[in-house]
N, C-alpha and C positions, 0 to 999 in steps of 0.2 A: 300350739303355732307358737313356728318363732320366728319373730321378725327379723327377717335380715339389713334389711333396709324402712324410712318409709312409705317406698314404691311396693317392695315386694315381702312377700308371706306366704313363707316355706309349711308343709304342713307335716309334723314327725308321724305322727299317727293317720290308722286312717276311722277319722268322724265315724265311720256304718260300725264300730268297735265301740262307740262310744256306752249307747245301751245296757249291754252286758259289764261296764266296770258302774251304772250307773248305781249309787246313793243318796238317799235322800241328806239337804244340806243339814237337819239339824242335828245328824249325829255327831257332826265334827265339834258338840256341845260336849261331850262323853269324856272329851278327854282333860277338862278343865277340872282343875287340881277341887276335892270337894269341899273346903272352903266357900268354891264361887257357886257350890247348891244352897237350894236353900227347899222344902219342908214344908209344905201346905196342907192343909184338910181342903174338900175342894165337894162341898153339898150340891147335890142337882136334887129337881125339882121338874114330876111330868104328873099330869093332868090326865092320864090316857093310854090306849099300847102302841102307847107308838117307840121309839126309841130314844136311846139317852143320846147318840146319834154320833157317838166316836166308833174308828176301830183302831182293833189294838193287835201288836205282833214281841212275838217274845213268847216264857216257858222254857216248861222241864220237854225238850228235844230228847225225845225214845230214838230214835231213829239216830242223834250225838252222842247219846248221851251225855248231856248237858244242861246249868241253866242255863238260862237268858234274860233279862227282866225281859217282864212286861212293857214297853210302853206305847204312846199315842201315837199311831202312824195316819190316824185323814181325821177332818170333826168334817161333821155335816150339815150343809147346812141348811135355817131350817128347823133346828134342833133342840130339845133343851142344854147341850153341849157345846152348842150356839151361841142362842141367845143369852146363854150366862155369859160370856166370851174369859174367864179366866183358864179353862183347859186347854193348853197347848198343844197341838202334833210338840211330838219329843219328849216332852214328858214319862216321866220312868213313877208307873202304877207298885208302889209298895204294900196296898192297904184298902180292904172294899170295907166300909163301914166295921174298921180295928181291927179285922182278921187280913195278915200277911200271907203275900200273894208269891215272897219266895216260895219254891222247890212249887210250885202249882205248876201244875201243866193247863194249859192252852185250850182245852175243848172239856176243861173246871173248871173256867176262868168269865170264859164265856158265859154257861147257865146258870153261872151266879149272881154275871147282873143281870141276866132276863127274867129272875124271881124279883130283884127288888123292884117294888111294884110302885111307890109314884116318889121314891127317893129313896141318896145313897152318895154315902159321904164317902172319895174318892179323897187316901193321904199318893199324894202325888210328890216327886222332887223334880223343879221346873232348874232351867240354866236361864244366863240369862241370850238373848238371842230367838228364846226359842222359836218358831213363830205356828201363825192362825192354822 
């Protein structure tokens, strides 16, 4: 949107195309210098077979032949990740129970997380401003 004067607004792009270029807001933090990142361990616990309460994106993509870091995409309300409150959308998962996730495929990390019965330690890199 470009404003020509206070009473007139001109649209320079078709707003219907915005959904094609949409990216999560937290991806803006990825360009921050490394001294603004911090690595920490987050221990989640649960008492039954419920989900840990987060979804991930990333990993090795065979179709593109490239490795992408794993990121927390969403936090599900009412789950261990939500109640703990430390894990944020945009956090990068670098290890699970001390085992690195670098080079791991998405379809390997998900079963690994599901195998953890009552407790899991996620080593994550966070950025200032990551979202809930």
